[in-house]
C-alpha positions as CSV (number, residue, x, y, z in Angstrom):
1,M,156.0,186.1,-10.4
2,A,151.9,187.3,-9.3
3,D,148.5,185.7,-9.3
4,G,149.9,183.5,-11.8
5,Q,151.8,186.4,-14.0
6,S,155.0,187.5,-14.7
7,C,157.9,189.4,-16.3
8,T,161.4,189.5,-16.9
9,W,164.3,191.5,-15.1
10,G,164.5,193.8,-19.0
11,Q,160.2,193.8,-18.2
12,L,160.9,194.7,-14.4
13,D,163.7,197.7,-15.5
14,Y,161.5,199.5,-17.9
15,F,158.2,199.0,-16.0
16,S,160.4,201.1,-13.6
17,D,161.3,203.8,-15.6
18,L,157.9,204.2,-17.3
19,A,156.4,204.6,-13.3
20,A,159.3,206.6,-12.4
21,I,158.2,209.0,-15.5
22,K,154.5,209.1,-14.1
23,M,156.4,210.3,-10.9
24,I,157.9,212.7,-12.3
25,Q,155.4,213.9,-14.0
26,D,153.1,214.0,-10.0
27,G,155.9,216.3,-8.6
28,V,158.1,213.5,-7.0
29,G,161.6,214.0,-7.1
30,K,165.7,214.0,-5.9
31,G,164.6,214.2,-1.9
32,T,160.8,213.4,-2.3
33,H,159.3,211.3,0.7
34,V,157.0,209.1,-0.7
35,G,154.6,207.0,0.9
36,L,154.8,202.7,-0.2
37,Y,151.5,201.1,2.2
38,G,150.5,197.9,0.5
39,T,151.1,194.3,0.1
40,N,154.3,192.5,-1.5
41,S,153.4,192.7,-5.1
42,P,155.0,193.8,-8.3
43,N,153.6,196.9,-8.7
44,W,155.4,198.0,-4.8
45,I,158.0,196.8,-5.8
46,I,158.2,199.1,-9.5
47,S,157.7,201.7,-7.5
48,F,159.8,200.9,-4.3
49,L,162.7,201.3,-8.0
50,A,160.9,203.8,-9.6
51,L,161.1,205.9,-6.1
52,E,165.3,205.4,-6.0
53,K,165.9,205.5,-9.6
54,L,164.5,209.7,-9.0
55,G,166.4,209.4,-5.4
56,A,163.2,209.6,-3.6
57,V,163.1,208.7,-0.2
58,P,160.4,205.1,0.2
59,V,158.8,205.5,3.7
60,L,157.6,201.8,4.2
61,F,154.1,201.7,6.2
62,N,153.9,198.5,8.4
63,T,150.7,196.9,6.3
64,S,149.0,196.9,9.1
65,C,148.5,200.2,9.9
66,T,145.5,202.0,10.5
67,A,144.6,205.3,10.4
68,L,145.5,207.0,13.2
69,E,149.2,205.5,12.8
70,L,149.3,206.3,8.8
71,E,148.5,209.8,10.5
72,Q,151.1,209.6,12.7
73,L,153.3,208.3,10.5
74,I,153.3,210.4,7.8
75,I,153.7,213.1,9.8
76,Q,156.1,212.2,11.6
77,T,158.4,211.2,8.1
78,D,157.1,214.7,6.3
79,V,155.3,212.5,3.2
80,K,154.4,214.0,0.1
81,F,153.3,211.4,-1.8
82,V,151.4,207.8,-1.0
83,Y,151.3,204.5,-3.0
84,Y,148.7,202.5,-1.4
85,G,147.7,199.4,-2.5
86,K,144.4,197.1,-2.3
87,G,144.8,196.1,1.5
88,Y,145.6,193.8,4.4
89,K,143.5,190.8,5.3
90,K,140.3,193.2,6.9
91,I,141.9,196.0,6.6
92,N,140.6,198.0,3.1
93,Y,143.0,200.7,2.4
94,Q,140.6,203.0,0.2
95,D,138.5,203.0,3.2
96,I,141.2,204.3,5.4
97,V,142.8,207.1,2.2
98,E,139.0,208.2,2.0
99,E,139.0,208.7,6.1
100,L,142.2,210.5,5.6
101,S,142.4,212.6,2.4
102,D,140.5,216.1,3.2
103,K,142.1,216.0,6.5
104,M,145.6,215.3,5.3
105,D,145.3,218.0,2.5
106,H,148.0,220.2,3.9
107,F,150.6,217.3,4.7
108,V,150.0,214.9,1.3
109,R,149.5,216.4,-2.5
110,K,148.2,213.1,-3.9
111,W,147.4,209.4,-2.6
112,S,147.7,206.9,-6.3
113,Y,146.6,203.3,-6.0
114,I,148.6,200.5,-6.8
115,G,147.2,197.5,-6.6
116,P,145.4,195.0,-9.2
117,T,142.9,196.1,-11.4
118,G,139.9,194.8,-10.7
119,D,140.2,191.4,-13.4
120,G,143.3,191.0,-11.1
121,K,145.8,192.9,-13.5
122,W,149.4,193.8,-12.0
123,F,151.9,196.0,-14.2
124,F,150.1,199.2,-14.5
125,P,148.6,198.7,-17.5
126,D,146.5,201.6,-18.0
127,V,149.7,203.9,-17.6
128,F,152.1,201.2,-18.9
129,S,150.4,200.2,-22.7
130,D,152.2,201.1,-26.3
131,Q,150.7,203.8,-27.2
132,N,150.3,204.7,-30.6
133,G,153.3,202.8,-31.8
134,M,155.2,204.5,-29.7
135,E,156.7,202.1,-27.7
136,K,160.2,202.4,-29.2
137,E,160.6,206.0,-29.3
138,R,159.1,205.6,-25.3
139,R,161.7,203.9,-24.2
140,E,164.6,205.4,-25.1
141,R,162.7,208.8,-24.2
142,S,162.1,207.3,-20.9
143,R,165.4,205.9,-20.2
144,A,167.1,209.7,-20.9
145,M,165.2,211.2,-18.4
146,I,165.9,208.6,-15.7
147,R,169.5,208.3,-16.4
148,V,169.7,211.9,-16.4
149,C,168.2,211.8,-12.5
150,S,169.8,209.1,-10.9
151,E,173.4,211.0,-12.4
152,K,172.5,213.0,-9.8
153,V,172.2,210.4,-7.2
154,D,175.1,210.0,-4.5
155,C,175.5,206.5,-2.9
156,Q,175.0,208.6,0.6
157,D,171.9,209.9,-0.1
158,M,168.7,208.5,2.6
159,A,167.7,206.0,-0.1
160,A,164.4,204.5,2.4
161,I,163.1,205.2,6.0
162,L,162.1,202.3,7.4
163,F,159.7,201.7,11.3
164,T,161.8,200.1,14.2
165,S,159.0,197.1,15.4
166,G,157.8,199.1,17.9
167,T,157.7,195.8,20.3
168,T,158.3,197.4,23.3
169,S,158.3,201.4,22.1
170,A,156.8,203.7,19.1
171,P,158.4,202.8,15.5
172,K,161.4,206.1,15.2
173,G,162.1,206.4,11.2
174,V,165.4,204.4,10.8
175,V,166.9,206.5,7.5
176,L,169.6,203.9,6.0
177,S,171.2,205.4,2.7
178,H,171.8,203.5,-1.2
179,Y,176.0,202.5,0.6
180,N,173.8,200.9,3.2
181,L,171.2,199.1,0.9
182,V,172.8,197.9,-1.6
183,N,176.6,196.9,0.5
184,S,174.1,194.9,2.7
185,S,172.2,193.1,-0.5
186,L,175.4,192.7,-1.9
187,E,177.1,190.7,1.6
188,T,174.5,188.8,1.5
189,S,173.8,187.3,-2.0
190,V,177.3,186.7,-2.4
191,H,177.6,185.0,1.2
192,M,175.1,182.2,0.5
193,K,176.1,181.8,-3.2
194,W,172.9,182.0,-4.3
195,E,172.7,182.0,-7.9
196,K,170.7,182.5,-11.1
197,R,169.1,179.2,-11.2
198,D,167.7,180.0,-8.3
199,C,164.2,180.5,-8.0
200,M,162.7,182.0,-3.9
201,L,159.6,182.9,-2.3
202,I,159.5,186.1,-0.9
203,A,156.6,185.9,1.6
204,V,158.7,188.4,4.3
205,P,157.3,191.6,4.3
206,M,158.9,194.3,1.6
207,F,158.1,196.9,3.7
208,H,160.5,195.4,6.7
209,C,164.2,195.3,6.0
210,F,165.0,191.5,5.9
211,G,162.6,191.7,2.7
212,I,164.1,194.9,0.6
213,T,168.2,194.0,1.6
214,S,168.5,189.9,1.8
215,S,165.1,188.7,-0.4
216,L,164.3,191.9,-3.3
217,L,167.9,193.7,-3.8
218,S,169.2,190.6,-3.3
219,S,167.6,188.9,-5.9
220,I,168.8,192.1,-7.8
221,H,172.4,190.9,-7.0
222,A,172.3,187.0,-8.0
223,G,169.6,187.5,-11.0
224,F,167.7,184.8,-9.2
225,S,163.9,184.7,-10.3
226,M,161.3,186.2,-7.3
227,C,157.7,184.5,-6.5
228,V,156.4,187.0,-4.4
229,I,152.4,186.2,-2.2
230,P,151.2,189.4,-1.0
231,Y,151.8,187.5,2.9
232,Y,152.8,185.1,4.8
233,R,150.1,182.3,4.8
234,T,151.8,178.7,5.4
235,M,149.4,177.0,2.7
236,T,150.0,179.5,0.0
237,V,153.7,178.5,0.9
238,F,153.0,175.5,0.0
239,E,151.1,175.9,-3.0
240,T,153.8,178.6,-4.4
241,V,156.6,176.2,-3.6
242,E,156.1,172.9,-4.8
243,K,154.0,174.8,-8.1
244,Y,157.0,177.3,-9.0
245,R,159.4,174.8,-7.2
246,C,161.1,177.4,-5.4
247,T,164.7,177.1,-4.1
248,L,164.9,179.7,-1.5
249,M,162.6,181.2,1.2
250,N,164.0,183.4,4.5
251,G,161.8,184.1,7.3
252,V,161.3,184.7,10.4
253,P,161.2,182.0,13.5
254,S,157.8,182.1,13.6
255,M,156.4,181.3,9.4
256,F,158.9,178.3,9.8
257,L,157.1,176.6,12.5
258,A,153.8,177.5,11.5
259,M,155.1,175.3,7.9
260,C,156.4,172.4,10.3
261,A,153.4,172.3,12.4
262,N,150.5,171.9,9.6
263,S,149.4,168.6,9.2
264,S,148.8,169.3,5.4
265,R,152.6,170.1,5.3
266,N,152.9,166.4,3.8
267,Q,150.3,166.8,0.7
268,Y,152.4,169.0,-1.3
269,D,156.6,168.7,-2.4
270,L,159.0,170.7,-0.4
271,T,162.0,169.2,-2.3
272,S,162.8,172.0,-3.9
273,L,163.9,174.3,-1.2
274,R,167.8,174.3,-0.8
275,R,168.4,177.7,1.4
276,G,166.9,180.3,3.0
277,I,168.1,182.3,6.3
278,I,166.3,182.9,9.8
279,A,166.0,185.5,11.3
280,G,164.0,188.6,13.1
281,S,163.3,187.3,17.0
282,P,164.3,184.0,19.3
283,L,164.4,180.3,18.1
284,S,165.8,177.8,20.6
285,P,168.0,175.0,19.7
286,Q,165.1,172.4,19.8
287,E,163.0,174.6,17.7
288,Y,165.5,174.9,14.6
289,M,165.8,171.5,15.4
290,W,162.9,170.9,14.8
291,I,162.5,172.4,11.3
292,R,165.6,170.9,10.3
293,H,163.9,167.5,10.8
294,E,160.3,168.1,9.6
295,I,161.9,169.7,6.5
296,P,165.6,168.7,5.6
297,G,166.3,169.2,2.7
298,L,166.0,173.0,3.7
299,K,169.3,174.4,5.2
300,L,168.5,177.4,7.7
301,H,171.3,179.7,8.2
302,S,171.2,181.9,11.5
303,S,170.8,185.6,11.4
304,Y,171.4,188.7,13.0
305,G,170.8,192.5,12.8
306,Q,168.4,194.8,13.2
307,T,166.6,197.5,11.2
308,E,169.5,200.2,12.5
309,T,172.6,197.4,10.7
310,S,170.4,197.2,7.7
311,P,170.2,194.6,8.4
312,C,172.8,191.9,8.7
313,V,175.2,192.0,11.4
314,S,176.1,188.3,11.4
315,I,175.0,184.5,9.1
316,G,175.9,181.2,9.2
317,D,177.8,180.6,5.9
318,V,177.7,177.7,4.4
319,G,178.9,174.8,5.1
320,D,178.1,175.8,9.2
321,T,176.7,172.5,10.7
322,D,173.6,172.1,12.4
323,W,174.6,172.6,15.9
324,E,176.3,176.4,15.1
325,N,173.3,177.4,13.6
326,A,170.8,176.7,16.0
327,N,172.8,177.8,19.0
328,T,174.6,180.8,17.2
329,A,173.5,183.3,15.2
330,G,176.6,182.7,12.5
331,R,179.8,184.6,12.6
332,V,180.0,188.3,11.9
333,I,179.9,189.6,8.2
334,E,182.8,190.7,6.5
335,N,183.9,194.9,6.5
336,C,181.5,194.9,9.9
337,Q,183.2,194.4,13.4
338,V,181.7,194.0,16.4
339,K,182.2,193.9,20.2
340,I,180.8,193.6,23.5
341,V,180.6,196.2,26.1
342,P,179.8,196.3,29.5
343,I,176.0,196.7,30.4
344,Q,175.2,200.1,30.9
345,S,173.1,201.7,33.9
346,G,174.7,199.2,36.2
347,R,174.4,196.1,34.8
348,A,177.7,194.0,34.6
349,V,178.9,191.6,31.5
350,S,178.0,188.7,33.3
351,E,180.1,185.4,34.1
352,K,179.7,184.5,30.6
353,G,181.2,187.1,29.1
354,D,177.8,188.5,27.8
355,G,177.5,192.5,26.8
356,E,176.1,194.6,24.8
357,I,176.2,193.8,21.4
358,C,178.0,197.1,19.5
359,V,178.3,197.9,15.5
360,K,180.1,199.3,14.0
361,G,180.7,199.2,9.9
362,Y,179.2,200.7,6.1
363,N,175.4,198.8,7.4
364,V,174.9,200.7,10.7
365,M,172.1,203.7,9.8
366,Q,172.6,207.0,9.5
367,G,170.5,207.5,12.3
368,Y,166.4,208.1,13.1
369,Y,165.0,210.2,10.7
370,K,163.9,214.2,12.6
371,N,164.8,213.0,16.2
372,P,168.5,213.5,17.0
373,E,167.9,212.5,20.4
374,E,167.2,208.9,19.9
375,T,169.7,209.1,17.5
376,A,172.2,210.4,20.4
377,K,170.9,207.4,22.7
378,V,172.9,204.1,20.3
379,L,174.8,206.0,17.9
380,G,177.7,207.8,19.1
381,T,180.0,209.8,17.2
382,D,182.7,207.5,17.2
383,G,180.5,205.4,15.0
384,W,179.4,202.7,17.1
385,L,176.0,202.0,17.4
386,H,175.1,200.1,20.9
387,T,171.8,197.9,20.1
388,G,170.3,197.2,23.0
389,D,171.3,193.1,22.0
390,I,172.9,191.1,24.4
391,G,174.9,188.5,23.3
392,R,178.8,187.0,22.8
393,L,181.6,186.4,20.5
394,D,183.7,183.4,20.7
395,E,186.8,182.9,19.7
396,R,186.3,181.4,16.3
397,N,184.0,184.5,15.9
398,F,180.4,183.1,15.8
399,L,178.2,185.8,17.5
400,C,175.2,184.4,20.3
401,V,172.8,186.9,21.2
402,T,170.7,185.6,24.4
403,G,168.4,188.7,25.2
404,R,167.3,192.3,25.1
405,I,168.6,194.9,27.4
406,K,165.1,196.6,27.8
407,E,163.5,192.7,28.5
408,M,166.0,191.9,31.1
409,I,164.0,191.8,35.1
410,I,165.6,193.7,37.5
411,R,165.0,191.3,41.1
412,G,166.2,192.1,43.8
413,G,168.9,193.7,42.8
414,E,170.0,190.5,40.5
415,N,169.7,190.4,36.8
416,I,167.6,188.1,35.4
417,S,168.0,187.2,30.8
418,P,164.2,185.8,30.4
419,R,165.7,183.9,27.2
420,E,167.3,181.4,29.9
421,I,164.2,180.5,32.1
422,E,162.4,180.2,28.4
423,E,164.9,177.1,27.4
424,E,164.6,176.0,31.0
425,I,160.7,175.6,30.8
426,R,161.3,174.7,26.8
427,R,162.0,171.1,28.0
428,Y,159.1,170.9,30.4
429,P,156.5,168.0,28.6
430,G,153.1,169.6,26.7
431,I,155.2,173.4,26.4
432,Q,154.3,174.8,22.9
433,N,156.5,178.1,23.5
434,V,157.1,180.5,26.2
435,K,158.0,184.0,26.9
436,V,159.1,185.5,29.6
437,I,158.0,188.8,31.4
438,G,159.1,191.2,34.2
439,L,156.3,193.4,36.5
440,P,156.7,196.4,38.0
441,A,156.3,195.0,42.0
442,P,156.8,196.8,45.8
443,V,160.2,196.0,47.1
444,L,162.0,194.1,44.7
445,Q,161.3,195.9,41.9
446,E,160.2,193.2,39.2
447,M,158.7,189.7,39.4
448,V,159.0,187.2,37.1
449,I,155.9,186.0,35.6
450,A,156.0,183.0,32.6
451,C,153.3,183.4,29.1
452,I,153.5,179.8,28.4
453,I,151.3,177.9,25.7
454,V,150.4,174.3,26.4
455,R,150.3,171.6,23.5
456,E,147.1,170.8,22.2
457,G,146.2,167.9,24.0
458,E,148.0,167.9,27.3
459,T,148.6,169.8,30.7
460,V,151.0,171.5,32.9
461,E,150.2,172.2,36.1
462,E,152.0,175.2,37.4
463,E,153.4,174.2,40.5
464,K,155.0,170.8,39.1
465,L,156.3,173.5,35.8
466,L,157.6,175.7,39.3
467,Q,159.1,172.1,40.8
468,F,160.9,171.4,38.1
469,L,162.9,174.9,37.3
470,R,163.6,175.0,40.6
471,E,166.1,171.6,40.0
472,R,167.4,173.7,37.3
473,L,167.9,177.5,38.0
474,A,168.7,180.1,41.0
475,S,165.9,181.0,43.7
476,Y,165.5,184.8,42.3
477,K,165.5,183.3,38.8
478,I,161.7,181.2,39.3
479,P,159.1,182.8,37.8
480,S,156.1,184.1,40.7
481,H,153.5,183.3,38.3
482,V,152.9,180.8,35.3
483,L,149.8,182.0,33.2
484,Q,148.5,180.0,30.1
485,M,147.9,181.9,27.1
486,D,146.0,180.4,23.5
487,R,148.5,182.0,21.6
488,F,151.2,184.8,22.1
489,P,150.5,187.9,19.5
490,V,152.7,188.5,17.2
491,L,153.9,191.3,14.6
492,E,153.4,191.5,11.2
493,S,158.0,191.6,11.4
494,G,157.5,188.0,12.7
495,K,157.6,189.2,16.8
496,I,155.5,188.8,19.1
497,G,154.4,192.0,20.6
498,L,155.9,192.1,24.4
499,K,153.2,195.2,24.9
500,E,150.1,193.1,24.3
501,I,151.9,189.9,26.2
502,K,152.2,192.9,29.5
503,K,149.1,194.0,29.0
504,F,147.4,190.6,28.9
505,A,150.1,189.4,32.3
506,E,148.8,192.5,34.3
507,E,144.8,192.1,33.9
508,K,145.6,188.5,34.0
509,L,147.3,189.0,37.9
510,R,144.9,191.9,38.3
511,T,141.4,190.0,38.1
512,G,142.6,186.5,39.0
513,N,140.7,185.1,36.1
């Protein structure tokens, strides 16, 4: 469903067949790299499924890509065709296409519009309309052609290229196979016990692995309805849940926290929501319990994963308690192995047993596209993926994620986990959100900086906050500075933009303003 329009699963299958035929006529075939550049929509879904049927490789671009970023990613991933939508917020994709089409004519063979028509209709009506009453013959012919193409596709073939979020570095193209995507989505659907009677609100962006597997493909496995909205907007979520009685909703923590913080929430009936997955970025136990209190009917299952693991590694069980979901990332999924190893670069496992989370199984990526050096850094010849995340496993196979190696702060030879400091700062009155970072410092290597957002109408004095922390943390963990921000920059994946926060902090300390 989108903008009040709907189709059956049979129609979706047929529409994607017809889209695939048009793609064949354009020159798309097995192995062709095709960029998808658009917000969540029926036509985006149709295009994605059509490409998979042909054995082509969808390359999923972030909806907020600028012309320069899009150009770089097209070259990086050998994209030959681009299917693009109307735009995202203030970005007009047609303007970007006009800017790049001549410049990149030796790279991209064709740019095709897949947005709504002038009257707001979807489903490519000009392409899919019945011509001269030949609908039945056309359907049979199209299915025969698609069968021939599909029979050539192997489960280990490249199914899609998705990009890492790039919170601390440039995005890399993650290569996932059909085997990765189909099995990861099947495991999620079965594990969550989703049923045909369910209706999922899909607000997670489709260019994100979370949106592809745990939302789109899982819905195909279970056969439930999808309500698709272009991108996350709190009021749109409220309106859609109430109108269509959605029972499922997946999302990153920022989505659910925004719902709880919106004073209009009580004007809508959200009681139909019963289950969903919360994943993609860190969530404190206090935040999880706040969501449960504000939207009591919605049982959220904490999960951990990465694009490189397509994406699920662990997830809460249906019978898990709120405490278990609030304090862990669930249990490791079936047919997936996790081990905790000493952190490299001399950073030893802590007394709590924390170490780098390593993963092996059907869900692990094939590698980074045309980037063997970066692939070798994280993916060993033995199949174990080094995630770069820090965590521990308990005796019941619950996984606790405690930080990122790249975010670890080294101060005077001591290894500091930002997450530990953040959890203590959140206990201080008036704190709405916090992000702890490390910045270069003479002699000590790095200094600890706490960036905070203060609740509206309250004040937080730096010295009083620091004194509060001195009573709870070792001296080397106490921040050198506390900087207040109005908001944290958030990427389209829902993760906090660390690069932007560090730039803000560096400028603030340099100027003193």
